[in-house]
KOLVEXKOL-669565 format. One record per residue (C-alpha): residue in three letters; x, y, z. Coordinates in nm, 4 decimals, always signed. Layout:
N
<r: ALA; xx: X; yy: Y; zz: Z>
...
// end
This chain:
251
<r: MET; xx: +0.0000; yy: +0.0000; zz: +0.0000>
<r: LYS; xx: +0.2917; yy: +0.2380; zz: +0.0556>
<r: ARG; xx: +0.4202; yy: +0.1935; zz: -0.3019>
<r: PHE; xx: +0.1008; yy: +0.3311; zz: -0.4581>
<r: PRO; xx: +0.1134; yy: +0.6764; zz: -0.2905>
<r: SER; xx: +0.4834; yy: +0.7014; zz: -0.3790>
<r: PHE; xx: +0.4017; yy: +0.6331; zz: -0.7438>
<r: ILE; xx: +0.1278; yy: +0.8967; zz: -0.7385>
<r: LEU; xx: +0.3671; yy: +1.1503; zz: -0.5828>
<r: VAL; xx: +0.6339; yy: +1.0898; zz: -0.8502>
<r: ALA; xx: +0.3728; yy: +1.1222; zz: -1.1261>
<r: LEU; xx: +0.2483; yy: +1.4526; zz: -0.9831>
<r: VAL; xx: +0.6044; yy: +1.5924; zz: -0.9669>
<r: LEU; xx: +0.6728; yy: +1.4970; zz: -1.3319>
<r: PHE; xx: +0.3405; yy: +1.6462; zz: -1.4438>
<r: CYS; xx: +0.4064; yy: +1.9755; zz: -1.2622>
<r: SER; xx: +0.7597; yy: +1.9956; zz: -1.4073>
<r: ALA; xx: +0.6250; yy: +1.9486; zz: -1.7600>
<r: GLU; xx: +0.3630; yy: +2.2201; zz: -1.7080>
<r: ALA; xx: +0.6234; yy: +2.4610; zz: -1.5703>
<r: GLY; xx: +0.8501; yy: +2.3981; zz: -1.8683>
<r: SER; xx: +0.5738; yy: +2.4697; zz: -2.1193>
<r: ALA; xx: +0.4446; yy: +2.7845; zz: -1.9426>
<r: PRO; xx: +0.5675; yy: +3.1248; zz: -2.0630>
<r: PRO; xx: +0.8522; yy: +3.2767; zz: -1.8555>
<r: LEU; xx: +0.7564; yy: +3.5221; zz: -1.5826>
<r: PHE; xx: +1.0213; yy: +3.7708; zz: -1.7041>
<r: LYS; xx: +1.0776; yy: +3.8639; zz: -2.0687>
<r: GLU; xx: +1.4088; yy: +3.7358; zz: -2.1980>
<r: LYS; xx: +1.6507; yy: +3.9872; zz: -2.3477>
<r: LYS; xx: +1.6299; yy: +3.9598; zz: -2.7250>
<r: TYR; xx: +1.9408; yy: +3.9053; zz: -2.9347>
<r: PHE; xx: +1.9585; yy: +3.8485; zz: -3.3087>
<r: GLY; xx: +2.2973; yy: +3.6799; zz: -3.2992>
<r: PRO; xx: +2.6282; yy: +3.6677; zz: -3.1141>
<r: VAL; xx: +2.6702; yy: +4.0492; zz: -3.1210>
<r: PRO; xx: +2.4680; yy: +4.2632; zz: -2.8706>
<r: VAL; xx: +2.1955; yy: +4.4828; zz: -3.0202>
<r: ASN; xx: +2.3148; yy: +4.8172; zz: -2.8751>
<r: SER; xx: +2.6294; yy: +5.0040; zz: -2.9777>
<r: ILE; xx: +2.8151; yy: +5.3311; zz: -2.9293>
<r: ASN; xx: +2.9864; yy: +5.4623; zz: -3.2454>
<r: VAL; xx: +3.2673; yy: +5.7161; zz: -3.2865>
<r: ASN; xx: +3.3794; yy: +5.8701; zz: -3.6201>
<r: PHE; xx: +3.6732; yy: +6.0907; zz: -3.7158>
<r: GLY; xx: +3.7167; yy: +6.2233; zz: -4.0668>
<r: PHE; xx: +3.6994; yy: +6.5073; zz: -4.3183>
<r: ILE; xx: +3.4198; yy: +6.6688; zz: -4.5155>
<r: ASP; xx: +3.4609; yy: +6.8382; zz: -4.8536>
<r: GLY; xx: +3.2033; yy: +7.0437; zz: -5.0411>
<r: PRO; xx: +3.0574; yy: +7.3102; zz: -4.8063>
<r: SER; xx: +3.0693; yy: +7.6494; zz: -4.9739>
<r: ILE; xx: +3.0230; yy: +8.0217; zz: -4.9045>
<r: GLU; xx: +3.0347; yy: +8.0989; zz: -5.2787>
<r: TYR; xx: +2.7501; yy: +8.3526; zz: -5.2812>
<r: LEU; xx: +2.8756; yy: +8.5364; zz: -4.9736>
<r: ALA; xx: +3.2315; yy: +8.5470; zz: -5.1139>
<r: GLU; xx: +3.1007; yy: +8.6913; zz: -5.4428>
<r: HIS; xx: +2.9125; yy: +8.9575; zz: -5.2496>
<r: PHE; xx: +3.2186; yy: +9.0628; zz: -5.0486>
<r: ASP; xx: +3.4266; yy: +9.0863; zz: -5.3670>
<r: ASN; xx: +3.1601; yy: +9.2940; zz: -5.5448>
<r: TRP; xx: +3.1201; yy: +9.5118; zz: -5.2358>
<r: ALA; xx: +3.4959; yy: +9.5832; zz: -5.2293>
<r: THR; xx: +3.5085; yy: +9.6344; zz: -5.6095>
<r: MET; xx: +3.2412; yy: +9.9054; zz: -5.5845>
<r: ARG; xx: +3.4758; yy: +10.0807; zz: -5.3377>
<r: GLY; xx: +3.7805; yy: +10.0656; zz: -5.5606>
<r: GLY; xx: +3.9277; yy: +9.7377; zz: -5.4347>
<r: PHE; xx: +3.8842; yy: +9.3609; zz: -5.4198>
<r: ASP; xx: +3.8230; yy: +9.0830; zz: -5.1643>
<r: THR; xx: +3.9344; yy: +8.7340; zz: -5.2651>
<r: PHE; xx: +3.8255; yy: +8.4315; zz: -5.0587>
<r: LYS; xx: +3.9800; yy: +8.0852; zz: -5.0578>
<r: ASP; xx: +3.7679; yy: +7.7704; zz: -5.0866>
<r: ILE; xx: +3.6757; yy: +7.6037; zz: -4.7581>
<r: GLY; xx: +3.8379; yy: +7.2773; zz: -4.8695>
<r: GLY; xx: +3.8587; yy: +6.9599; zz: -4.6616>
<r: SER; xx: +3.7464; yy: +7.0233; zz: -4.3040>
<r: PRO; xx: +3.7707; yy: +6.7992; zz: -3.9961>
<r: PHE; xx: +3.4717; yy: +6.6605; zz: -3.8108>
<r: ALA; xx: +3.3962; yy: +6.4224; zz: -3.5252>
<r: ARG; xx: +3.0788; yy: +6.2227; zz: -3.4541>
<r: ILE; xx: +2.9463; yy: +6.0162; zz: -3.1654>
<r: GLY; xx: +2.6248; yy: +5.8190; zz: -3.1781>
<r: TYR; xx: +2.4066; yy: +5.5342; zz: -3.0615>
<r: SER; xx: +2.2562; yy: +5.2582; zz: -3.2753>
<r: ARG; xx: +2.0220; yy: +4.9707; zz: -3.2020>
<r: GLN; xx: +1.9563; yy: +4.6564; zz: -3.4025>
<r: VAL; xx: +1.5821; yy: +4.6116; zz: -3.4655>
<r: SER; xx: +1.6070; yy: +4.3116; zz: -3.7007>
<r: PRO; xx: +1.8949; yy: +4.0898; zz: -3.8151>
<r: ASN; xx: +1.9860; yy: +4.3449; zz: -4.0868>
<r: HIS; xx: +1.8233; yy: +4.6749; zz: -3.9817>
<r: PHE; xx: +1.9475; yy: +4.9373; zz: -3.7373>
<r: VAL; xx: +1.8147; yy: +5.2722; zz: -3.6125>
<r: LYS; xx: +2.0672; yy: +5.5365; zz: -3.5079>
<r: THR; xx: +2.1110; yy: +5.8803; zz: -3.3564>
<r: VAL; xx: +2.4327; yy: +6.0754; zz: -3.4090>
<r: LEU; xx: +2.5732; yy: +6.4043; zz: -3.2791>
<r: SER; xx: +2.8487; yy: +6.5609; zz: -3.4927>
<r: LEU; xx: +3.0655; yy: +6.8729; zz: -3.4958>
<r: SER; xx: +3.2514; yy: +7.0132; zz: -3.7982>
<r: TYR; xx: +3.4840; yy: +7.3105; zz: -3.8239>
<r: LEU; xx: +3.4738; yy: +7.5022; zz: -4.1539>
<r: LYS; xx: +3.6883; yy: +7.8029; zz: -4.2396>
<r: SER; xx: +3.7558; yy: +8.0357; zz: -4.5325>
<r: THR; xx: +3.9922; yy: +8.3354; zz: -4.5361>
<r: SER; xx: +4.0376; yy: +8.6291; zz: -4.7718>
<r: THR; xx: +4.2732; yy: +8.9176; zz: -4.8484>
<r: GLY; xx: +4.1682; yy: +9.2440; zz: -5.0066>
<r: GLU; xx: +4.1502; yy: +9.6193; zz: -4.9986>
<r: TYR; xx: +3.8979; yy: +9.8990; zz: -5.0471>
<r: VAL; xx: +3.8494; yy: +10.2685; zz: -4.9799>
<r: ALA; xx: +3.6300; yy: +10.3467; zz: -4.6790>
<r: GLU; xx: +3.4170; yy: +10.6561; zz: -4.7407>
<r: PHE; xx: +3.3360; yy: +10.9030; zz: -4.4634>
<r: PRO; xx: +3.1601; yy: +11.2421; zz: -4.4886>
<r: ASP; xx: +3.4878; yy: +11.4360; zz: -4.4728>
<r: THR; xx: +3.7550; yy: +11.1872; zz: -4.5815>
<r: LEU; xx: +3.8500; yy: +10.8735; zz: -4.7744>
<r: ILE; xx: +4.0630; yy: +10.6076; zz: -4.6021>
<r: PRO; xx: +4.2313; yy: +10.3342; zz: -4.8112>
<r: LEU; xx: +4.2278; yy: +10.0073; zz: -4.6144>
<r: SER; xx: +4.3865; yy: +9.6679; zz: -4.6588>
<r: ILE; xx: +4.1737; yy: +9.3886; zz: -4.5057>
<r: GLY; xx: +4.1940; yy: +9.0262; zz: -4.4070>
<r: ARG; xx: +3.8717; yy: +8.8383; zz: -4.3403>
<r: LYS; xx: +3.8122; yy: +8.5047; zz: -4.1682>
<r: PHE; xx: +3.4762; yy: +8.3319; zz: -4.1953>
<r: GLU; xx: +3.4367; yy: +8.0410; zz: -3.9513>
<r: ILE; xx: +3.1517; yy: +7.7923; zz: -3.9130>
<r: TYR; xx: +3.1075; yy: +7.5611; zz: -3.6157>
<r: LEU; xx: +2.8572; yy: +7.3168; zz: -3.7623>
<r: LEU; xx: +2.6706; yy: +7.1169; zz: -3.4993>
<r: SER; xx: +2.4214; yy: +6.8576; zz: -3.6242>
<r: PHE; xx: +2.1950; yy: +6.5898; zz: -3.4788>
<r: ASP; xx: +2.1062; yy: +6.2988; zz: -3.7087>
<r: LEU; xx: +1.8166; yy: +6.0553; zz: -3.6859>
<r: GLY; xx: +1.8171; yy: +5.7695; zz: -3.9364>
<r: PHE; xx: +1.8458; yy: +5.4011; zz: -4.0153>
<r: SER; xx: +2.0892; yy: +5.1639; zz: -4.1852>
<r: TYR; xx: +2.0635; yy: +4.8305; zz: -4.3637>
<r: HIS; xx: +2.3467; yy: +4.5775; zz: -4.3243>
<r: ILE; xx: +2.3892; yy: +4.3327; zz: -4.6091>
<r: MET; xx: +2.5409; yy: +4.0776; zz: -4.3679>
<r: PRO; xx: +2.4038; yy: +4.0466; zz: -4.0120>
<r: PRO; xx: +2.6597; yy: +4.1225; zz: -3.7377>
<r: GLU; xx: +2.8869; yy: +3.8314; zz: -3.6586>
<r: ALA; xx: +3.2363; yy: +3.8157; zz: -3.5120>
<r: ARG; xx: +3.5247; yy: +3.7894; zz: -3.7610>
<r: GLN; xx: +3.3057; yy: +3.8982; zz: -4.0504>
<r: LEU; xx: +3.2762; yy: +4.1948; zz: -4.2895>
<r: SER; xx: +2.9381; yy: +4.3668; zz: -4.3225>
<r: PRO; xx: +2.8723; yy: +4.6379; zz: -4.5870>
<r: TYR; xx: +2.5792; yy: +4.8712; zz: -4.5162>
<r: ILE; xx: +2.3817; yy: +5.1661; zz: -4.6494>
<r: GLY; xx: +2.1731; yy: +5.4219; zz: -4.4621>
<r: ALA; xx: +1.9804; yy: +5.7483; zz: -4.4747>
<r: GLY; xx: +1.8032; yy: +5.9933; zz: -4.2467>
<r: PHE; xx: +1.7400; yy: +6.3509; zz: -4.1377>
<r: SER; xx: +1.9897; yy: +6.6048; zz: -4.0010>
<r: PHE; xx: +1.8983; yy: +6.8867; zz: -3.7669>
<r: VAL; xx: +2.1734; yy: +7.1404; zz: -3.8332>
<r: PHE; xx: +2.2856; yy: +7.4245; zz: -3.6054>
<r: PRO; xx: +2.5505; yy: +7.6416; zz: -3.7776>
<r: LEU; xx: +2.7348; yy: +7.8963; zz: -3.5611>
<r: THR; xx: +2.8925; yy: +8.1473; zz: -3.8022>
<r: ARG; xx: +3.1620; yy: +8.4020; zz: -3.7159>
<r: LEU; xx: +3.2998; yy: +8.6739; zz: -3.9470>
<r: SER; xx: +3.6093; yy: +8.8599; zz: -3.8276>
<r: THR; xx: +3.7792; yy: +9.1360; zz: -4.0281>
<r: ASP; xx: +4.1185; yy: +9.2946; zz: -3.9624>
<r: SER; xx: +4.1546; yy: +9.6369; zz: -4.1270>
<r: TYR; xx: +4.4772; yy: +9.8397; zz: -4.1604>
<r: GLU; xx: +4.5519; yy: +10.1859; zz: -4.2929>
<r: GLU; xx: +4.8323; yy: +10.2620; zz: -4.5370>
<r: ASP; xx: +5.0799; yy: +10.3307; zz: -4.2552>
<r: GLY; xx: +5.0083; yy: +9.9894; zz: -4.1004>
<r: SER; xx: +4.8009; yy: +10.1166; zz: -3.8099>
<r: TYR; xx: +4.4982; yy: +9.9126; zz: -3.7080>
<r: PHE; xx: +4.1596; yy: +10.0526; zz: -3.8123>
<r: SER; xx: +3.8594; yy: +9.9671; zz: -3.5937>
<r: ASN; xx: +3.5717; yy: +9.8444; zz: -3.8086>
<r: PRO; xx: +3.3154; yy: +9.6668; zz: -3.5827>
<r: GLU; xx: +3.0447; yy: +9.6566; zz: -3.8512>
<r: GLU; xx: +3.2554; yy: +9.4001; zz: -4.0392>
<r: ASN; xx: +3.2658; yy: +9.1579; zz: -3.7443>
<r: ILE; xx: +2.9381; yy: +8.9646; zz: -3.7354>
<r: SER; xx: +2.8246; yy: +8.6489; zz: -3.5494>
<r: GLN; xx: +2.5033; yy: +8.4665; zz: -3.6385>
<r: ASN; xx: +2.3418; yy: +8.1373; zz: -3.5336>
<r: SER; xx: +2.0536; yy: +7.9462; zz: -3.6900>
<r: ASP; xx: +1.8816; yy: +7.6076; zz: -3.7022>
<r: GLU; xx: +1.8019; yy: +7.4152; zz: -4.0199>
<r: VAL; xx: +1.6861; yy: +7.0732; zz: -4.1401>
<r: GLY; xx: +1.8701; yy: +6.8585; zz: -4.3938>
<r: ILE; xx: +1.9011; yy: +6.5004; zz: -4.5153>
<r: TYR; xx: +2.1883; yy: +6.2572; zz: -4.5597>
<r: GLY; xx: +2.2784; yy: +5.9256; zz: -4.7189>
<r: GLU; xx: +2.5673; yy: +5.6990; zz: -4.6237>
<r: PHE; xx: +2.7451; yy: +5.3757; zz: -4.7004>
<r: GLY; xx: +3.0193; yy: +5.1876; zz: -4.5235>
<r: ILE; xx: +3.1777; yy: +4.8597; zz: -4.4300>
<r: LEU; xx: +3.2421; yy: +4.7156; zz: -4.0847>
<r: TYR; xx: +3.4682; yy: +4.4366; zz: -3.9673>
<r: TYR; xx: +3.3557; yy: +4.2749; zz: -3.6414>
<r: VAL; xx: +3.6794; yy: +4.2214; zz: -3.4526>
<r: SER; xx: +3.4827; yy: +4.0438; zz: -3.1778>
<r: ASN; xx: +3.1280; yy: +4.0387; zz: -3.0442>
<r: ARG; xx: +3.2071; yy: +4.3655; zz: -2.8617>
<r: TYR; xx: +3.4107; yy: +4.5731; zz: -3.1106>
<r: SER; xx: +3.4083; yy: +4.6568; zz: -3.4804>
<r: LEU; xx: +3.6105; yy: +4.8900; zz: -3.7046>
<r: GLY; xx: +3.5394; yy: +5.0277; zz: -4.0486>
<r: PHE; xx: +3.5124; yy: +5.3109; zz: -4.2986>
<r: GLU; xx: +3.2107; yy: +5.5269; zz: -4.3727>
<r: GLY; xx: +3.1218; yy: +5.7589; zz: -4.6609>
<r: ARG; xx: +2.8394; yy: +6.0069; zz: -4.6290>
<r: TYR; xx: +2.6738; yy: +6.2766; zz: -4.8382>
<r: GLN; xx: +2.4770; yy: +6.5454; zz: -4.6569>
<r: MET; xx: +2.2501; yy: +6.8220; zz: -4.7890>
<r: ALA; xx: +2.1776; yy: +7.1317; zz: -4.5796>
<r: GLN; xx: +2.2092; yy: +7.5094; zz: -4.6000>
<r: SER; xx: +2.1395; yy: +7.8292; zz: -4.4080>
<r: LYS; xx: +2.1193; yy: +8.2052; zz: -4.4643>
<r: TYR; xx: +2.3777; yy: +8.4643; zz: -4.3641>
<r: TYR; xx: +2.2616; yy: +8.8257; zz: -4.3326>
<r: HIS; xx: +2.5061; yy: +9.1121; zz: -4.3989>
<r: HIS; xx: +2.5202; yy: +9.4461; zz: -4.5851>
<r: ASP; xx: +2.1378; yy: +9.4514; zz: -4.6110>
<r: GLY; xx: +2.1258; yy: +9.1187; zz: -4.7939>
<r: ASN; xx: +2.1046; yy: +8.7469; zz: -4.7237>
<r: PHE; xx: +2.3231; yy: +8.4807; zz: -4.8786>
<r: ASP; xx: +2.3053; yy: +8.1002; zz: -4.8933>
<r: ILE; xx: +2.5721; yy: +7.9096; zz: -4.7004>
<r: ARG; xx: +2.5814; yy: +7.5513; zz: -4.8290>
<r: TYR; xx: +2.6842; yy: +7.2634; zz: -4.6032>
<r: SER; xx: +2.6266; yy: +6.9943; zz: -4.8654>
<r: GLY; xx: +2.9274; yy: +6.7752; zz: -4.9224>
<r: PHE; xx: +3.0890; yy: +6.4347; zz: -4.9073>
<r: ALA; xx: +3.2448; yy: +6.3105; zz: -4.5822>
<r: LEU; xx: +3.4817; yy: +6.0189; zz: -4.5329>
<r: SER; xx: +3.5710; yy: +5.8838; zz: -4.1895>
<r: ILE; xx: +3.7068; yy: +5.5933; zz: -3.9910>
<r: LEU; xx: +3.4522; yy: +5.4352; zz: -3.7586>
<r: GLY; xx: +3.4754; yy: +5.2418; zz: -3.4334>
<r: LYS; xx: +3.1904; yy: +5.0700; zz: -3.2482>
<r: TYR; xx: +3.1458; yy: +4.9208; zz: -2.9034>
<r: TYR; xx: +2.8545; yy: +4.6788; zz: -2.8486>
<r: PHE; xx: +2.6721; yy: +4.6264; zz: -2.5204>
// end
């Protein structure tokens, strides 16, 4: 008679274990799409080429020409930038990302003109410096041709929106014919603005391990703003191609 209750007890334990194994877990398991964690911090360093102050430079030259002189600006050329961002894997091949970036753009000029006053004319030689601290916040997505996996290359493409905050600074040094400094505060102007742009990118990553990857990234951005001076407004273009090295840490 003692064996029968023991058998019933063992059967009940096995039945309860099977039910517990088939029941959904009390706590949601953390979702992974592969051996690489879904979250990452990315850092870029590179150069951007293409931003232009063409219309503003033409205006300054025309303005100086009308006053018997000239004002010749150099192209902005390749400019450094740095980016830091966060990305999250939402499917084996798709990622969403947010990125904060800062670029430094600069163009300088040399020239001369004759400053007119009610009772005198003063010939001046000038040197201008136009600086742009370009801060932008990107929101976009990317598609990886190969899902993340350690010791593997993964090309990708992406696109999104850029919220651009250019901080522009114009400084002008003016000198008279005898070399003495001439104060000209109206030719030193600072302006800030906020704009919206778009971007597209492509790149390739190599997953060194399930925690780190390295790669290269190319990106084309389109954005512009207005600069107001001498009773006019002029387009400043930030569109251009950027190339950078990229590092990622996954967590």
